C-alpha positions as CSV (number, residue, x, y, z in Angstrom):
1,M,12.5,-41.4,11.2
2,S,14.8,-42.5,8.6
3,A,18.4,-41.6,9.4
4,K,18.3,-38.5,6.6
5,H,15.7,-37.3,9.0
6,R,18.6,-37.9,12.0
7,Q,19.5,-34.0,13.0
8,S,23.0,-34.4,13.1
9,E,22.2,-34.8,9.6
10,R,19.9,-32.5,8.7
11,Q,21.3,-29.3,6.8
12,P,19.3,-26.6,8.2
13,L,17.9,-23.9,6.4
14,I,17.9,-19.9,7.3
15,V,15.2,-17.9,5.6
16,V,15.5,-14.4,5.1
17,N,12.8,-12.0,4.4
18,V,14.5,-9.2,2.4
19,V,12.0,-6.7,1.9
20,A,11.1,-5.2,-1.0
21,L,13.7,-6.7,-2.4
22,T,13.1,-6.6,-6.8
23,P,15.5,-7.7,-9.2
24,A,15.4,-4.1,-10.1
25,L,17.3,-3.1,-7.7
26,L,20.1,-5.5,-8.0
27,G,23.6,-3.7,-9.5
28,E,27.3,-2.7,-8.6
29,H,26.0,-1.6,-5.6
30,S,24.6,-5.4,-4.7
31,P,27.9,-7.3,-5.0
32,R,26.8,-10.6,-2.2
33,L,23.6,-11.1,-3.4
34,N,25.1,-10.7,-7.0
35,Q,27.3,-13.2,-5.6
36,L,24.7,-15.7,-4.5
37,I,22.4,-15.4,-6.8
38,A,25.8,-16.4,-9.3
39,Q,26.6,-19.3,-7.2
40,G,23.1,-20.5,-6.3
41,E,19.8,-19.9,-8.5
42,S,16.9,-16.7,-8.1
43,C,13.6,-16.6,-9.9
44,A,10.6,-14.1,-9.5
45,L,7.8,-14.9,-7.2
46,E,4.6,-14.2,-8.1
47,G,3.0,-12.3,-5.4
48,V,-0.6,-12.5,-3.3
49,F,-3.2,-10.6,-4.0
50,P,-3.0,-7.8,-2.0
51,A,0.5,-7.1,-2.4
52,L,0.8,-6.7,1.9
53,T,3.4,-7.4,4.3
54,T,1.3,-9.7,6.6
55,T,-0.8,-11.2,4.0
56,A,2.3,-12.3,1.5
57,Q,3.7,-13.9,5.1
58,A,1.3,-15.9,5.3
59,S,1.4,-17.0,2.1
60,M,4.2,-17.9,2.6
61,L,4.4,-20.2,5.7
62,T,0.6,-21.8,4.7
63,G,1.0,-22.1,1.3
64,L,-2.6,-20.5,1.0
65,P,-4.2,-17.4,-0.1
66,P,-5.8,-14.9,2.3
67,A,-9.4,-16.9,1.3
68,G,-7.7,-19.5,2.8
69,H,-5.4,-18.1,6.0
70,G,-7.2,-14.9,6.3
71,I,-4.8,-12.2,6.5
72,V,-6.9,-10.4,3.9
73,G,-4.5,-7.2,5.2
74,N,-2.4,-5.8,7.4
75,G,-5.5,-5.1,9.2
76,W,-9.7,-5.1,9.3
77,Y,-12.1,-4.4,10.8
78,F,-13.5,-6.3,13.5
79,R,-17.0,-6.8,12.7
80,D,-17.9,-8.1,16.7
81,Q,-16.1,-5.3,18.0
82,A,-16.7,-2.7,16.0
83,E,-13.0,-1.6,15.7
84,V,-10.5,-1.6,12.9
85,R,-7.2,-3.5,14.2
86,F,-3.9,-3.4,12.5
87,W,-0.8,-5.2,13.5
88,L,-1.8,-7.6,15.3
89,Q,0.4,-10.9,16.8
90,P,-0.7,-14.1,17.9
91,N,0.0,-16.3,15.5
92,S,-3.7,-17.9,16.0
93,L,-5.1,-15.3,13.3
94,M,-3.5,-16.7,10.4
95,Q,-5.1,-19.6,9.0
96,G,-3.7,-22.7,7.7
97,E,-1.1,-25.7,8.4
98,K,2.1,-23.5,9.3
99,V,5.1,-24.6,7.5
100,W,7.1,-25.8,11.0
101,H,3.9,-27.8,11.0
102,E,3.9,-29.9,9.3
103,L,7.6,-30.0,9.3
104,K,7.3,-31.2,13.2
105,K,5.1,-33.6,11.9
106,N,7.4,-35.8,9.6
107,I,10.2,-35.2,12.0
108,P,9.5,-35.0,15.5
109,D,12.7,-33.6,16.8
110,F,12.6,-30.5,14.2
111,R,13.1,-27.1,15.7
112,C,12.3,-23.6,13.9
113,S,12.8,-20.2,15.6
114,Q,10.8,-17.2,14.0
115,L,12.6,-13.8,14.3
116,F,10.3,-10.3,13.7
117,W,8.3,-12.6,10.8
118,W,4.8,-11.1,11.8
119,Y,1.9,-13.5,14.0
120,N,4.7,-14.0,16.1
121,M,3.4,-14.3,19.3
122,Y,2.5,-18.5,20.3
123,A,3.2,-19.8,17.3
124,D,4.0,-22.8,18.8
125,V,7.9,-22.3,17.6
126,D,10.6,-23.2,19.6
127,A,12.2,-19.9,19.6
128,A,9.9,-16.5,18.8
129,I,11.2,-13.3,18.9
130,T,9.7,-9.9,17.9
131,P,9.0,-6.2,18.8
132,R,6.4,-5.6,22.0
133,P,6.1,-2.1,23.5
134,H,4.9,-2.2,27.2
135,Y,2.2,0.0,27.4
136,P,2.1,1.1,32.1
137,A,-1.3,2.7,33.2
138,D,0.4,6.3,33.9
139,G,0.0,6.0,29.4
140,R,3.3,5.7,28.4
141,K,5.0,3.6,25.9
142,I,8.1,1.9,26.6
143,F,10.0,0.4,24.2
144,G,10.4,-4.0,24.8
145,L,10.4,-7.2,22.5
146,Y,8.7,-10.5,23.5
147,S,10.5,-13.8,22.8
148,E,9.4,-17.2,23.7
149,P,11.7,-18.8,25.4
150,A,11.4,-15.8,28.4
151,S,15.1,-15.6,28.8
152,L,15.7,-15.6,24.8
153,Q,15.1,-11.6,24.9
154,H,17.0,-11.2,28.1
155,F,20.3,-13.1,26.6
156,I,19.9,-10.9,22.9
157,E,19.8,-7.9,24.6
158,T,22.6,-8.2,27.0
159,K,25.1,-9.4,23.9
160,H,23.5,-6.7,21.4
161,G,22.3,-3.7,23.8
162,P,18.5,-2.7,23.5
163,F,17.1,-3.2,20.0
164,P,16.8,0.1,18.2
165,F,13.2,0.2,18.0
166,Q,13.0,3.8,16.9
167,H,15.2,2.8,14.1
168,F,12.4,0.1,13.5
169,W,9.5,2.0,12.4
170,G,8.9,6.2,11.9
171,P,11.0,8.6,11.1
172,A,14.5,7.6,12.2
173,A,13.7,4.1,10.9
174,G,16.6,3.0,9.0
175,I,19.4,0.3,9.0
176,A,20.6,-0.3,12.5
177,S,17.0,-2.4,13.1
178,S,18.2,-4.4,10.1
179,R,21.6,-4.6,11.7
180,W,20.2,-5.9,15.3
181,I,18.6,-8.5,13.5
182,V,21.0,-10.1,11.6
183,D,23.4,-9.8,15.1
184,C,20.3,-11.2,16.9
185,A,20.1,-14.4,14.4
186,I,23.6,-15.3,14.0
187,S,23.1,-15.5,18.1
188,E,20.2,-17.2,18.5
189,F,21.3,-20.0,16.0
190,S,24.2,-20.4,17.7
191,L,22.3,-20.6,20.9
192,N,19.2,-22.8,19.9
193,K,20.9,-24.8,16.3
194,P,17.3,-24.7,14.9
195,D,16.9,-26.6,11.9
196,L,14.4,-24.1,10.3
197,Q,15.4,-20.2,11.6
198,L,12.9,-17.2,9.7
199,V,14.3,-13.7,9.7
200,Y,13.0,-10.4,8.8
201,L,14.9,-7.9,7.4
202,P,12.9,-4.6,6.9
203,H,15.3,-2.0,5.8
204,L,14.3,-1.2,2.1
205,D,10.8,-0.6,2.9
206,Y,12.0,2.5,4.2
207,N,13.1,4.7,1.8
208,L,11.2,3.0,-0.8
209,Q,8.0,4.7,0.8
210,R,9.8,7.6,1.4
211,L,12.1,8.3,-1.1
212,G,10.8,6.2,-4.0
213,P,12.3,3.2,-5.9
214,D,13.2,5.7,-8.5
215,D,15.7,8.4,-6.3
216,P,19.4,7.7,-6.7
217,A,19.8,7.5,-2.7
218,I,17.8,4.3,-2.9
219,K,20.9,2.6,-4.4
220,Q,22.5,3.5,-0.7
221,D,20.3,1.7,0.8
222,V,20.4,-1.4,-0.9
223,R,24.6,-1.3,-0.8
224,A,23.2,-1.5,3.2
225,I,21.4,-4.3,3.5
226,D,24.0,-6.1,0.9
227,T,26.4,-5.6,3.6
228,E,23.9,-7.0,6.3
229,I,22.8,-10.3,4.1
230,G,26.8,-11.0,3.6
231,R,27.3,-11.4,7.2
232,L,24.0,-13.8,7.3
233,V,25.9,-15.6,4.0
234,D,29.3,-15.9,5.8
235,F,27.5,-17.3,9.4
236,A,25.3,-19.6,7.4
237,H,28.2,-21.0,5.5
238,S,30.6,-21.2,8.3
239,Q,27.2,-23.2,9.9
240,G,27.0,-25.4,6.4
241,A,23.3,-24.0,6.6
242,A,21.6,-23.9,3.7
243,L,20.4,-19.9,2.9
244,M,16.9,-18.8,1.2
245,L,16.3,-14.8,0.8
246,L,12.6,-13.7,-0.3
247,S,10.9,-10.9,0.0
248,E,7.1,-10.2,0.1
249,Y,6.6,-7.3,-2.6
250,G,7.7,-4.4,-4.7
251,I,7.8,-0.7,-4.6
252,E,6.5,1.2,-7.3
253,P,6.3,5.1,-7.5
254,V,3.2,7.0,-6.5
255,Q,2.2,10.6,-6.8
256,Q,-0.9,11.2,-5.1
257,S,-3.4,9.7,-2.3
258,I,-6.7,9.3,-2.4
259,S,-9.3,10.0,0.6
260,L,-12.0,7.1,0.6
261,N,-13.5,7.8,4.0
262,R,-13.6,11.8,3.2
263,I,-15.7,10.8,-0.2
264,L,-17.7,8.3,1.8
265,R,-18.1,11.2,4.1
266,A,-19.5,13.5,2.2
267,E,-22.4,10.8,1.0
268,G,-23.7,10.6,4.1
269,L,-22.1,7.1,4.8
270,L,-19.4,7.5,6.8
271,Q,-20.1,8.8,11.2
272,V,-17.8,10.0,12.8
273,R,-17.7,11.0,17.1
274,Q,-16.9,14.2,18.6
275,S,-14.3,13.4,20.9
276,L,-13.2,16.0,23.1
277,H,-11.7,18.7,20.6
278,W,-11.3,16.3,17.7
279,E,-13.0,13.5,15.5
280,L,-13.1,9.4,15.3
281,L,-14.2,7.4,13.2
282,D,-17.5,5.6,14.2
283,A,-17.3,2.2,12.1
284,G,-20.2,1.2,14.1
285,A,-22.7,3.6,13.1
286,S,-21.4,4.3,9.5
287,K,-23.3,3.0,6.7
288,A,-19.9,2.4,4.9
289,F,-16.0,3.1,5.5
290,A,-12.6,2.0,4.1
291,V,-9.7,0.7,5.9
292,A,-6.9,2.0,4.0
293,D,-3.5,-0.5,3.2
294,H,-1.6,1.1,0.9
295,Q,-3.0,0.5,-2.6
296,I,-5.9,-1.1,-1.5
297,A,-8.6,0.0,0.8
298,H,-11.5,-2.9,2.6
299,I,-14.6,-1.2,2.2
300,Y,-16.9,-2.4,5.0
301,L,-20.9,-1.8,5.3
302,K,-23.8,-1.7,7.3
303,E,-26.0,-2.9,4.9
304,P,-25.4,-5.2,1.7
305,K,-27.7,-3.4,0.0
306,D,-26.1,-0.8,-0.1
307,A,-23.3,-2.5,-2.1
308,E,-24.1,-1.6,-5.3
309,K,-24.3,2.1,-4.5
310,V,-21.0,2.5,-2.8
311,K,-19.4,0.1,-5.6
312,I,-20.5,3.0,-8.1
313,L,-19.7,5.6,-5.9
314,L,-16.4,4.7,-5.8
315,E,-15.5,2.9,-9.3
316,Q,-16.0,7.0,-10.4
317,V,-13.0,8.4,-8.0
318,T,-10.0,9.4,-10.3
319,G,-7.4,7.1,-8.8
320,V,-8.9,4.1,-8.6
321,D,-8.5,1.1,-11.0
322,R,-10.9,-1.5,-9.7
323,V,-13.6,-2.2,-6.8
324,L,-14.2,-5.8,-6.2
325,D,-17.5,-7.1,-5.2
326,Q,-17.3,-10.6,-3.1
327,S,-18.0,-12.9,-6.0
328,E,-14.9,-10.5,-8.0
329,Q,-12.9,-11.2,-4.6
330,Q,-13.5,-15.0,-4.7
331,E,-12.4,-15.1,-8.1
332,L,-9.1,-13.9,-6.9
333,Q,-9.0,-15.8,-3.8
334,I,-9.2,-12.6,-1.5
335,Q,-12.9,-13.6,-0.3
336,H,-12.9,-14.2,3.5
337,S,-15.2,-13.2,6.1
338,R,-12.7,-10.5,7.7
339,S,-12.7,-8.8,3.8
340,G,-14.7,-5.9,3.2
341,D,-18.0,-5.9,1.2
342,L,-15.9,-4.1,-1.2
343,L,-12.5,-4.3,-1.6
344,A,-10.7,-1.0,-4.1
345,V,-8.0,-0.9,-5.5
346,A,-5.8,1.9,-6.9
347,Q,-4.2,2.6,-9.8
348,A,-0.9,2.7,-10.6
349,G,0.8,6.2,-9.1
350,Y,-1.9,6.2,-6.5
351,W,-2.3,5.0,-2.6
352,F,-5.0,5.2,-0.1
353,D,-4.6,7.3,3.2
354,Y,-7.1,6.9,5.9
355,Y,-8.2,10.5,6.6
356,Y,-11.9,11.3,7.4
357,W,-12.0,14.5,8.6
358,F,-12.4,17.6,6.4
359,D,-10.4,20.1,8.7
360,D,-7.0,19.6,9.7
361,N,-7.7,20.7,13.3
362,K,-10.3,18.8,14.2
363,A,-7.7,15.3,13.0
364,P,-7.3,12.5,16.0
365,D,-4.4,13.5,18.0
366,F,-3.2,10.1,16.8
367,A,-2.6,11.3,13.3
368,R,0.3,13.4,14.4
369,T,2.3,10.5,16.0
370,V,3.6,7.4,15.5
371,D,0.8,4.7,16.3
372,I,-0.1,1.8,14.6
373,H,-2.3,0.5,16.6
374,R,-4.8,3.4,17.2
375,K,-5.4,4.4,13.5
376,P,-7.8,3.0,11.4
377,G,-5.5,2.0,8.5
378,Y,-2.1,2.3,7.3
379,D,0.1,5.5,7.8
380,P,3.1,6.3,5.9
381,L,2.9,9.2,7.2
382,E,4.8,8.2,10.1
383,L,8.0,7.9,8.3
384,F,8.1,11.3,8.8
385,I,9.0,14.4,10.6
386,D,7.1,17.4,9.7
387,P,8.6,19.7,8.1
388,E,6.9,22.7,8.9
389,I,8.4,21.9,12.5
390,R,11.2,24.1,13.4
391,F,14.2,22.3,14.8
392,P,12.4,19.0,15.0
393,K,15.8,17.8,16.5
394,L,15.1,20.0,19.4
395,R,11.8,19.2,20.0
396,V,12.2,15.4,19.8
397,L,15.1,16.2,22.3
398,Q,12.6,18.1,25.4
399,R,10.3,15.6,24.3
400,L,12.5,12.5,25.2
401,L,13.6,14.6,28.2
402,K,10.1,15.1,29.7
403,K,10.0,10.9,28.6
404,K,12.8,10.4,31.2
405,L,11.4,12.6,33.9
406,G,8.0,10.1,33.8
407,F,6.2,12.6,32.7
408,R,3.3,11.6,29.9
409,I,4.7,13.3,26.5
410,Y,2.9,13.8,23.2
411,M,5.3,13.5,20.0
412,D,3.6,15.6,17.9
413,L,5.9,14.7,15.0
414,I,4.0,13.3,12.3
415,P,2.9,15.6,9.2
416,L,-0.3,15.3,7.2
417,D,1.1,16.3,4.2
418,T,0.3,12.9,1.4
419,S,2.0,14.3,-1.0
420,L,5.3,13.4,0.8
421,V,5.1,9.5,0.2
422,K,7.0,8.8,-3.3
423,G,6.6,4.7,-3.5
424,S,3.2,1.9,-2.7
425,H,2.4,-1.3,-3.1
426,G,-0.6,-3.2,-2.8
427,R,-1.1,-3.8,-6.6
428,P,-0.1,-6.2,-8.2
429,A,3.5,-5.5,-9.6
430,S,3.6,-4.0,-12.9
431,S,6.8,-6.6,-14.1
432,A,9.0,-9.2,-13.3
433,L,11.4,-6.6,-12.4
434,T,9.5,-4.6,-9.9
435,G,8.2,-7.6,-8.2
436,P,8.7,-9.8,-5.4
437,M,11.7,-12.6,-5.9
438,L,13.6,-15.4,-4.4
439,I,17.4,-16.4,-3.8
440,Q,18.5,-19.6,-2.6
441,S,22.0,-20.6,-2.4
442,K,21.8,-24.1,-3.9
443,K,21.0,-25.4,-7.2
444,T,18.2,-27.0,-7.6
445,G,16.6,-26.4,-10.7
446,L,14.2,-23.6,-9.8
447,A,11.2,-22.8,-12.3
448,A,11.6,-19.2,-13.7
449,S,9.2,-17.5,-12.2
450,L,6.6,-19.7,-9.0
451,P,4.2,-18.0,-7.6
452,M,4.5,-16.9,-3.6
453,T,2.4,-20.0,-1.9
454,A,5.0,-22.4,-3.1
455,V,7.9,-21.1,-0.9
456,K,5.9,-23.4,1.8
457,Q,6.6,-26.3,-0.4
458,L,10.4,-25.6,-1.1
459,I,11.4,-25.4,2.4
460,L,9.0,-28.9,2.6
461,Q,11.3,-30.0,-0.1
462,H,14.8,-29.1,1.4
463,F,13.8,-31.2,4.5
464,L,11.7,-33.9,3.2
465,G,13.2,-34.0,-0.3
466,C,11.5,-33.8,-3.6
467,P,8.1,-34.5,-4.3
468,C,8.5,-34.8,-8.0
469,E,8.3,-38.8,-7.9
470,Q,4.8,-38.4,-6.1
471,K,3.4,-35.3,-7.1
472,K,4.0,-34.3,-10.9
473,P,2.4,-30.8,-10.2
474,S,4.1,-30.0,-7.6
475,K,7.8,-31.4,-10.0
476,E,6.0,-29.0,-12.3
477,I,5.9,-25.9,-10.4
478,L,9.2,-26.1,-8.3
479,C,11.3,-27.9,-10.6
480,G,10.9,-26.3,-13.6
481,E,10.5,-29.7,-15.8
């Protein structure tokens, strides 16, 4: 190993995923971010398609498009199991060589920590921590974390208290979870001294979906996350660490959802199963159904011969921009064995819900709850409490009291009114101002815009040196020359 790669001489790098941060959100309410840009540098990121959480993260960490790493959305249809599954966590689902694997090959004593990035379990990093509830046999759900090593969770929660799970997702989601993650990052770095620390701060995602990016209240959310970023900036400086901030996508205004599954059901293509007094999507029996994920939807077919018929049907739906067949998916580097036979893209101002029932009285019991794993699609309504519920705080307190007493509870607080949602993502950004971005604490001569897949190369460059002399394309991409 060369002297410059010895751990005592390497400059640590903290990579912070500030979800949904865009240049358009910056202003007088983001003084610490502005200062970091002034002292370092920033550039636009050309987001991958689709512009979704786990797809973007996988592209950053592997340097590959979705066709290469296989993370085609936040969830997809597992054909061999006839089940739609969202928000899985094993790192093995992400195909391709991750950035820490390449660094460990070049630097044998390299240490990496991954805090709350997705696909965080069994990731072959030196330290990891991620949400992982407990599910006792009596049907309860108890908030909890998974960590590697197992002692890390105990160390962090002893120091900072239990992770505020209810503020990480759901109607109460807010700054408290990101603040706790910053505390966690500082304590984990102080304990383990990683070379590379990956940190995930979700705060901006919440009200940008609830209120939309044009709501004046968003400035308060930017100020809140700016304060937490400021704490990380100060800590990184005290440790002699470099800082890289980046985002996965920008959120743009929406006014209306599209129920593709109801359209497919009306045509006799989607089947449901009667379960007690509600209806469940019967994916295995359906000729066609949609896995809705923000502004994109994978359409899975039982018979390939139906592709053209379904494509023509969905292209005529108001609010649908494009329906991509397999060859068109291949051109956009999204085609993968996990991808839908077709992929629908919403027009600006629209998003896709997962609803397949015609009568809300037959909606499945999980529809009105926060249940990210049971729903066959992404549901932003989980960020809201049903406005028709009188005294919602009283209902929550009653349910929590029953839970504390050991009873199983039905936390039916979530509305079914999709008009409440005011922001979404998944389409390509309409402009660089409303798309993802990258900020570095040190100047390296970045180009004005970089593909999101170049993030891996930037991290490698930090530890292994600039590849410009060996690889001219990397020089052009990363150095702006």
